[in-house]
N, C-alpha and C positions, 0 to 999 in steps of 0.2 A: 092392060091393068094400073089401077091409078092408089097411087100410099095420098096415103092421108093424115094426117099428122092425129094424133085421136089422144086428148085427156083425158081419163080419171075424172072421174067428180074427185068435186074436197078438193084436190092439190092444184089445182089453177092458183097462179099468183096474180089474176086479174079476175076482177069485181065480175059477175055474169052483170050483176041488173045494179040499177041507180042504188033502189032500198040497201044490197051487200057493200054499193060503195058506201054508201052514208056509214055502213053501219062497221066497217073498218078504217073510217075518215073518225068514226067516235071512241072507237078500242086505241086508237093510236094515241088523238086526244090524251085518254084516260093516263097513260103517262107522259109524253110531253106534256104540259104540265105542273105537273107536281116539281118536275127536272127542271123544267123555266124557273120559279119557284125558290125553290132549292139554287139557281145561276144569281137569282138577286140576290139571295142570302148569301150567298159565299164574294159577289160583290160590294156588300155593303158592307161584311166581317174583310176584306179586305182592301177597303176604301180606310176604314178608322186606320187598323196595324199598320201602313203605310202613314199614311196622319203620325202617326205615336213614332214612330220612328222615326222619321223628320222630327218631331219637335223633341223628341231627344236625342239628337243628331246634331241642332242646332243648343241645344241648353251645355252638354259637352265642351264643344266649340266656345262658347261662351262665355264657362266654369272655367278654363285654364287661367293661369296667372299669364299673360304676357310675358308682362316682361321676364321673366323666369327663363320664360323659352324665346325671348326675343335673343339672352344674354348667353344664353346657352350655344347658341346658333353660332352669334361674335365673336365668342371663344370656342368654336369651331370655326369659324370661320380664317380667325389668327393662328390657328393652331393651322391648317393648310396652307402657307403664310399665301393666304385672299388679304390681303389687310386693307385695299380700298373700302371691300364689303362689305368689315370688320367694324371700320372706324363708323360705314354709312348706318352699321344696325348701330352703336354705341348712341352713337346719334340718335337714333330714333331711340330709345331709353328713354335718355338725357330729357328728347325734349313733346313722349306720351309717358312718362313716370317720372315725373321730377324730386317728388317727394321717396320715390323706395330706396331698400336698397339697395337695388338693384342698378341706380344711378346711380349714386356714388362710384358704384364697384367701376360702370362704361367710364366717369367722368373717367377717375384713374388710368387704365384702360386706357381713355385719350391722351390723357399726360406724357401716358409712356411712348403713342407710338408717334408720338411727334418729335 
């Protein structure tokens, strides 16, 4: 007795002819091409979004009052008894921002720490 595996007509996963294979490929491409276009639009959008985020981060980093930030850090270092680093920061304030109010404070703190 010979057993053959028979697949009912219309249920096969493989196309039975080149024409059927071509038709199946055409149907598949009908869904793949719009998906590819959507991926391209999404990639463009994400590129623009990432660029905008980078620009915002750069602007935020550059727009801060660095002399004020340095002074706060120096004062913190001084409170932590890290006098060497505090002096370095005070000197940086005086060197980088000599006419700022923070430079006056830094000069006074340097005089007091000597």
